[in-house]
C-alpha positions in Angstrom: 241.9 104.0 225.3 242.7 107.8 225.3 242.7 110.4 227.9 241.5 114.0 227.2 243.6 117.0 227.5 242.2 120.5 228.2 240.8 121.7 224.9 239.7 118.2 223.8 242.9 116.9 222.4 243.4 113.1 222.8 246.4 111.4 224.2 246.5 107.7 223.4 247.0 105.6 226.5 249.9 103.8 224.8 252.0 107.0 225.1 252.4 106.4 228.8 254.3 103.2 228.0 257.1 105.2 226.4 259.3 106.6 229.2 261.5 109.6 228.9 265.0 108.7 230.2 266.7 111.5 232.0 270.1 112.7 230.8 273.0 112.9 233.3 272.5 116.7 233.3 268.8 116.5 234.1 267.7 117.1 237.7 265.9 113.8 238.6 263.8 115.7 241.3 262.5 118.2 238.7 258.7 117.6 238.8 258.3 119.5 235.5 260.3 117.0 233.5 257.9 114.6 231.7 258.3 111.0 232.8 256.6 109.6 229.6 255.3 110.7 226.2 251.8 111.2 227.6 253.2 113.8 230.0 255.2 115.3 227.1 252.0 115.8 225.2 250.6 117.6 228.3 253.7 119.8 228.5 253.5 120.8 224.8 249.7 121.5 225.2 250.2 123.5 228.4 252.9 125.6 226.8 250.8 126.2 223.6 253.5 124.4 221.6 251.1 123.0 219.0 253.8 122.3 216.4 255.7 120.0 218.8 252.4 118.3 219.9 251.4 117.7 216.3 254.8 116.3 215.4 254.8 114.0 218.5 251.3 112.7 217.5 252.4 112.2 213.9 255.6 110.3 214.8 253.9 108.2 217.5 251.1 107.4 215.1 253.5 105.8 212.7 255.2 103.8 215.4 252.0 102.5 216.9 250.7 101.6 213.5 253.9 99.5 212.8 253.7 97.9 216.2 250.0 97.0 215.7 250.4 95.6 212.2 253.9 94.3 212.4 256.4 94.9 209.7 255.1 94.0 206.2 258.3 92.4 205.0 258.5 94.8 202.1 259.2 98.1 203.7 262.7 98.7 204.9 262.7 99.4 208.7 265.1 100.5 211.3 265.0 99.4 214.9 266.9 101.1 217.7 266.8 103.5 220.6 264.2 106.2 220.2 264.4 109.9 221.3 262.3 112.9 221.8 263.4 116.4 220.8 262.0 119.1 223.0 262.8 121.8 220.4 260.7 120.4 217.5 258.6 117.5 219.0 260.3 114.8 216.9 260.0 111.3 218.3 262.0 108.6 216.5 265.4 107.2 215.9 268.1 109.9 216.1 270.2 110.8 213.1 273.2 109.4 215.0 271.4 106.1 215.7 274.3 103.9 214.6 276.8 105.9 216.8 274.4 105.7 219.7 274.1 101.9 219.4 277.8 101.3 219.0 279.4 103.8 221.5 280.0 102.7 225.0 278.9 105.3 227.5 276.5 108.1 227.0 276.2 110.0 223.7 273.4 112.6 223.1 270.8 111.8 220.6 270.8 114.1 217.5 267.3 115.0 216.3 266.7 113.7 212.8 264.4 116.6 212.1 266.1 119.8 213.4 269.7 118.4 213.9 269.9 119.6 217.6 271.3 117.4 220.3 271.3 119.6 223.3 267.5 119.4 223.9 266.8 115.6 223.5 266.2 112.7 225.7 266.1 109.0 224.9 262.8 107.2 225.3 262.2 103.6 226.3 259.0 101.6 225.6 257.9 99.1 228.2 255.1 96.6 228.4 253.2 96.2 231.7 255.3 93.1 232.4 258.5 95.2 232.0 259.5 93.7 228.6 260.9 96.2 226.0 258.8 97.7 223.2 261.1 98.1 220.2 261.3 101.5 218.5 260.7 100.7 214.9 260.7 103.2 212.1 259.9 102.8 208.4 262.8 104.3 206.4 260.9 107.4 205.1 262.0 110.9 204.3 260.8 113.4 206.9 258.3 116.0 205.8 
């Protein structure tokens, strides 16, 4: 099921299951901060940031496809903590994914597309029962 955005763009309902995790420097009372990827789409749409919106849709389309079909056993995949980059719209595993997974304490995600780490947040997928949705990515070169 999808919801419509002004202008007719579609936001898949599954996007709301991927929550944007605030960084320590984020103001938790800031109502403008998207709480999930559906709200991130709305933000990109409302600010006429079509490139970021298109990138988010493209990246999430790949993730949702892998989740729906399951890994094929042939394609090399990576699983880890996903992030969103507010500068370019990238959603996926950060370029510093191994460092993020092995470092105790907070380390900022570095965008795999634009290489920035000062405008990113981690995302966490959750099923309605609270169980985690893994962030899975086929190991492909970014376009």
